[in-house]
C-alpha positions as CSV (number, residue, x, y, z in Angstrom):
1,M,-7.2,-12.4,-6.1
2,M,-7.0,-10.2,-9.5
3,E,-10.4,-11.0,-10.4
4,L,-11.7,-9.7,-7.0
5,M,-9.5,-6.5,-7.3
6,K,-11.4,-5.6,-10.6
7,G,-14.5,-4.4,-8.6
8,G,-12.4,-2.1,-6.4
9,T,-11.3,-4.4,-3.7
10,T,-9.5,-3.5,-0.8
11,V,-6.2,-5.4,0.1
12,L,-4.6,-5.4,3.2
13,S,-0.8,-6.4,3.4
14,H,2.4,-5.9,4.7
15,S,4.6,-7.0,1.8
16,L,5.6,-4.1,-0.4
17,K,6.4,-6.4,-3.3
18,Q,2.7,-7.5,-3.4
19,I,1.5,-4.0,-2.8
20,E,3.3,-2.7,-5.8
21,E,1.9,-5.8,-8.0
22,M,-1.5,-5.5,-6.9
23,C,-2.5,-1.9,-6.1
24,D,-2.9,1.6,-7.9
25,C,-3.5,3.8,-4.7
26,V,-2.2,3.1,-1.2
27,I,-3.3,4.0,2.2
28,R,-0.4,3.9,5.0
29,L,-1.6,3.7,8.4
30,D,0.6,4.3,11.4
31,N,-0.8,3.6,14.8
32,H,-4.2,3.1,13.3
33,K,-4.2,6.3,11.7
34,I,-4.1,7.6,8.2
35,K,-0.5,8.5,7.5
36,M,-0.7,8.7,3.7
37,I,-2.9,8.1,0.8
38,E,-0.9,8.6,-2.4
39,E,0.2,6.3,-5.5
40,T,1.3,3.2,-4.7
41,K,5.1,4.1,-5.7
42,E,5.2,7.0,-3.5
43,V,3.6,5.0,-0.4
44,C,6.0,2.1,-0.8
45,K,8.9,4.4,-1.1
46,A,8.0,6.3,2.1
47,C,7.5,3.0,3.8
48,E,11.1,1.7,2.8
49,E,12.7,4.9,3.9
50,Y,10.9,4.5,7.3
51,W,11.8,0.9,7.9
52,A,15.4,1.9,7.0
53,K,15.9,4.0,9.8
């Protein structure tokens, strides 16, 4: 997987741990619409806060 990502591959995952390990930039979707495009840490933090509600 990491070899594929060297070429700018898109990864789809619901695992924050996997996203944090593999991605530099993340797009967060909500109801099929872009909610955020930010650095990985920012998006993962927002997701954790959202899911904690």
